[in-house]
C-alpha positions, 0 to 999 in steps of 0.5 A: 606859947612863946613865938619862933624866930620864924614867926617873929621873922615873918611879922617883922617882913609883913609890917615892912612890906605892908609900910612899903606897898602904902609908901609906893602906892601913895608915890603912885597916886600922887606923884607917879600918875601925873608922870605917866600914862593910864596903860603904865598906871594900871600895871604899877597899880597891879604892883601895888594891889599883889603886894599888898595882898601878900603883906597880909599873906605874910602875916597869915604865914606867921600865924601858921609858924606860930601855931604849927612851930615845926613846919619846915614847909610853911617856913618854906613857903613863906620865905618864898611868898617873899621872894615872889612878891619883891619879884613881881611888885618890883619887875612891874615898878621899876618896867613903869619907872624906868620904861623897860618893857624887858621887865615883863618877862621877869614878872611871872616868876614872881606870879608864879613863886607866889603861886607855888608858896600858897600851894606849898601852905596848902599841902603843908598844912593839909599834912600837918593838920592831918586833914581827913583822917 
């Protein structure tokens, strides 16, 4: 079985997001640490942490789209996860770098999208795999 275009897209997004998470994390650990206080560093670290987790999640979504190539719900969940991760993590990165506390109000939007994405994937898997039937 050949990978679908969605599978390829999610693999490309996942690998790029992982590379960015490593670079952004390294910047925080080595370049930013001396410039900001501990509370802002924790916020930055949270952004990096969720960036990593959900980059790995995009690999899982790619695997799901490979196994279930016709599931529009899983594809939608994957793109929602990608956008949610960008909103969540980037709002925290910018909050720290720009010291713009108002961005803290944007972060939950990304978090909500990530939660919805995983729930959507969960219910799509139940339906597609006919769990319980």
